[in-house]
C-alpha positions in Angstrom: 11.2 50.3 61.6 10.6 53.6 63.5 10.6 55.4 60.1 8.1 52.9 58.8 5.6 53.4 61.6 6.2 57.2 61.6 5.4 57.1 57.8 2.2 55.2 58.5 1.2 57.7 61.2 1.8 60.6 58.9 -0.3 59.0 56.2 -3.1 58.4 58.7 -3.0 62.0 59.8 -3.1 63.2 56.2 -6.1 60.9 55.4 -8.0 62.0 58.5 -7.2 65.7 57.7 -8.4 65.3 54.1 -11.5 63.5 55.1 -12.3 66.1 57.6 -11.8 68.9 55.1 -13.8 67.1 52.5 -16.6 66.5 54.9 -16.6 70.1 56.0 -16.8 71.2 52.3 -19.7 68.9 51.7 -21.4 70.2 54.8 -21.1 73.7 53.5 -22.7 72.9 50.2 -26.3 74.2 49.9 -28.8 71.3 50.5 -30.6 69.9 47.5 -34.4 69.6 47.7 -36.0 67.1 45.3 -39.4 68.6 44.3 -40.5 66.0 41.8 -39.3 62.7 40.4 -41.0 60.3 38.0 -40.4 57.9 35.1 -42.2 59.0 31.9 -42.4 57.1 28.7 -39.3 58.9 27.5 -37.2 60.0 30.5 -36.5 59.7 34.2 -37.6 63.2 35.2 -36.1 64.8 38.2 -36.7 68.4 39.5 -34.5 69.6 42.2 -33.8 73.0 43.9 -30.5 74.3 45.2 -30.0 77.8 46.6 -32.9 79.4 44.8 -32.3 77.6 41.5 -34.3 74.8 40.0 -32.8 72.1 37.8 -34.4 69.6 35.4 -32.7 66.2 34.8 -33.6 63.5 32.4 -31.8 60.5 33.9 -30.6 59.1 37.2 -27.0 60.4 36.6 -28.5 63.8 37.3 -27.0 65.7 34.4 -29.0 69.0 34.1 -31.0 69.7 31.0 -32.5 73.0 32.1 -32.3 75.5 35.0 -34.2 78.5 36.2 -33.2 81.2 38.7 -36.3 81.7 40.7 -35.2 85.3 41.5 -34.7 86.1 37.8 -36.4 83.7 35.4 -35.0 85.6 32.4 -31.4 84.9 33.4 -30.2 82.0 31.2 -28.2 79.7 33.4 -26.4 77.6 30.7 -23.8 78.9 28.3 -25.2 77.1 25.3 -28.6 78.7 25.8 -27.0 82.1 25.9 -24.9 81.3 22.8 -28.0 80.2 20.9 -29.3 83.8 20.8 -26.5 84.6 18.3 -28.8 83.0 15.8 -30.8 86.2 15.8 -27.7 87.9 14.3 -27.9 85.7 11.2 -31.3 87.1 10.3 -31.8 90.2 8.2 -34.6 91.3 10.6 -36.3 90.1 13.7 -38.1 86.7 13.3 -41.8 86.6 12.9 -42.1 82.9 13.5 -39.8 80.6 15.5 -39.9 76.9 16.2 -38.2 75.1 19.0 -37.8 71.3 18.9 -37.5 70.3 22.5 -38.8 72.3 25.5 -36.9 71.3 28.6 -37.7 73.8 31.2 -38.7 76.4 28.6 -35.9 78.8 29.3 -35.1 79.8 25.7 -38.7 80.3 24.5 -39.4 82.3 27.7 -36.5 84.7 27.2 -37.2 85.0 23.4 -40.9 85.8 24.2 -39.9 88.5 26.6 -37.7 90.3 24.1 -39.8 89.6 21.0 -43.4 89.5 22.3 -44.9 89.9 18.8 -43.0 86.8 17.4 -45.1 83.6 17.1 -43.4 80.8 18.8 -44.2 77.1 18.3 -42.7 74.3 20.4 -42.7 70.6 19.7 -42.0 68.5 22.8 -42.5 64.7 22.7 -43.0 64.2 26.5 -46.1 65.6 28.1 -44.5 65.1 31.5 -41.8 67.6 30.5 -44.4 70.1 29.5 -46.1 69.7 32.8 -42.8 70.1 34.7 -41.9 73.2 32.8 -45.2 74.8 33.6 -45.3 73.7 37.3 -41.7 74.0 38.4 -39.9 76.3 35.9 -42.1 79.3 35.6 -42.9 78.5 32.0 -46.1 80.1 30.7 -47.7 79.8 27.3 -48.2 83.3 25.9 -50.9 84.3 23.5 -48.4 84.0 20.6 -47.1 80.6 21.7 -48.2 77.1 20.9 -46.9 73.8 22.4 -47.4 70.6 20.5 -46.9 67.4 22.5 -45.3 65.3 19.8 -42.0 64.2 18.3 -40.2 67.0 16.5 -39.7 65.2 13.3 -43.3 64.1 13.3 -44.4 67.7 13.8 -42.3 68.9 10.9 -43.7 66.1 8.6 -47.3 66.9 9.5 -47.1 70.7 9.6 -46.8 73.0 6.6 -45.8 76.0 8.7 -42.6 77.8 7.7 -40.3 79.6 10.1 -37.7 82.3 10.2 -35.7 80.4 12.9 -35.8 76.8 13.9 -33.9 75.8 17.0 -33.0 72.1 17.6 -32.4 71.0 21.2 -34.3 67.7 21.6 -31.3 66.0 23.3 -30.6 64.9 26.8 -27.2 64.4 28.4 -27.0 60.6 27.7 -28.6 60.1 24.4 -29.4 61.8 21.1 -32.5 60.7 19.2 -30.8 59.4 16.0 -33.8 60.3 13.8 -33.1 64.0 14.6 -29.5 63.8 13.3 -29.9 62.5 9.8 -29.7 64.0 6.3 -33.4 63.1 5.7 -34.3 65.0 8.9 -32.4 68.1 7.9 -33.9 68.0 4.5 -37.3 68.2 6.2 -36.1 71.1 8.4 -34.9 72.9 5.3 -38.3 72.7 3.8 -39.8 74.4 6.8 -37.5 77.4 6.6 -38.8 80.7 5.1 -36.5 82.3 2.5 -33.7 83.9 4.5 -34.5 81.6 7.4 -31.9 79.8 9.6 -31.7 76.6 11.6 -29.7 76.7 14.8 -28.8 73.6 16.7 -27.2 72.6 20.0 -24.5 70.2 19.0 -22.3 68.2 21.3 -18.5 68.2 20.9 -15.6 68.1 21.3 -14.8 68.6 17.6 -12.6 65.5 17.6 -15.3 62.9 18.3 -16.8 61.0 15.3 -20.4 62.1 16.0 -19.5 65.8 15.9 -17.7 65.3 12.6 -20.4 63.2 11.0 -23.0 65.7 12.1 -21.0 68.6 10.5 -20.7 66.5 7.3 -24.4 66.0 7.3 -25.1 69.7 7.7 -22.7 70.4 4.8 -24.6 67.9 2.7 -27.9 69.7 3.1 -27.3 73.4 3.6 -25.5 76.1 1.6 -23.7 77.5 4.6 -22.8 76.1 8.0 -21.4 78.3 10.8 -20.3 77.5 14.3 -20.6 79.4 17.6 -18.7 78.1 20.6 -20.4 78.1 24.0 -16.9 78.7 25.4 -17.2 77.1 28.9 -18.7 73.7 27.7 -18.4 71.3 24.8 -21.6 72.6 23.4 -21.6 74.3 20.0 -24.3 76.1 18.1 -24.4 75.2 14.4 -26.2 77.9 12.3 -27.1 76.7 8.8 -29.0 78.4 6.0 -29.7 78.4 2.2 -29.0 82.1 1.8 -26.9 83.6 -1.0 -25.2 86.1 1.3 -22.2 84.8 3.3 -22.0 85.8 6.9 -18.7 87.1 8.1 -17.2 87.4 11.6 -17.2 91.2 11.4 -20.8 91.4 10.3 -22.0 89.0 12.9 -20.2 90.8 15.7 -21.7 94.1 14.5 -25.1 92.7 14.6 -24.6 91.0 17.9 -23.5 94.3 19.5 -26.6 96.0 18.0 -28.8 93.3 19.5 -27.1 93.6 22.8 -27.6 97.4 22.9 -31.2 97.0 21.9 -32.3 94.1 24.2 -29.8 94.5 27.1 -29.4 90.8 27.5 -28.2 89.6 30.9 -25.3 87.9 29.2 -22.8 89.2 26.5 -24.0 88.2 23.0 -20.8 89.8 21.4 -18.7 87.4 23.6 -20.2 84.4 21.8 -20.3 86.2 18.4 -16.5 86.5 18.6 -16.2 82.7 18.5 -17.8 82.6 15.0 -16.3 80.2 12.4 -17.4 79.5 8.9 -17.4 75.7 8.5 -19.0 75.6 5.1 -15.9 74.5 3.3 -14.2 72.7 6.2 -12.8 69.4 5.0 -14.3 66.6 7.0 -13.4 63.0 6.8 -16.6 61.4 8.1 -19.8 59.7 7.0 -23.0 61.6 6.3 -25.7 60.3 8.8 -28.8 58.9 7.2 -31.9 57.1 8.3 -30.2 53.9 7.3 -26.9 54.8 9.0 -26.9 56.8 12.2 -24.9 54.9 14.9 -25.0 58.0 17.1 -24.0 56.5 20.5 -21.2 54.5 18.9 -19.8 57.6 17.2 -20.0 59.7 20.3 -17.9 57.2 22.2 -15.0 57.3 19.7 -12.4 59.8 18.8 -11.6 60.7 15.2 -8.4 59.2 13.8 -5.5 61.6 13.6 -4.4 60.0 10.4 
């Protein structure tokens, strides 16, 4: 019986010690200051600041969609945004016209405009509240060569006849993916808006074993001549780069170009690091369904793992 009570006493001491240590750790964390919070037609928008960095969230679960370092607004905080700049290495020359579908806090257009001030940048963002938040809280400024269209990305592509050297797709949040931006019909429209030699780059969620990832890859393969992948390394985000070019990109050539871009622009992150993750998925055998406007159960597919058989 003494051993029983001694065991309980020791457990109690451990619990109190752990709670004390955990409470001390929480107390040491920098305080979060909520600067803005509202429900728009499309999102629950939340802007918070912690230790000199601001974060944009699109739902009450508080997953972050964008971030800015107030001391260095050109320092990309998220790995996938850094990895996205490898798309420049797939082009034969610097882009003259770029389109972003999805604005968030505006970090990628802001950094691109800094390094390529002569490039014309268009942005389609469905939520006016997001545009307002980017301008007011995330140091996003519309430059003379930049236009922001407050409308759905697919609607913009359908109505506009503009063609682009680079189209970047990032109109997702951390809980949902608009299904109409994942289908074969959508990518056919994207393809029509690419200039000869142009490329589409997209932030795609993984891991590569879930059914949505595989169906999305299968859909890209059904539309584009080549499909390549860059790994963001520290997260389950991947960058798909797809084109209609005759020339096939190789790992060696992309790394060479990435190093040249790094030397020229002196990015605050290592572009060659991401280029080294290059994979050609053009002929990757995928057992999955092509997503279409009539079949795109995105959220169901994201919740399921692919069969190992």
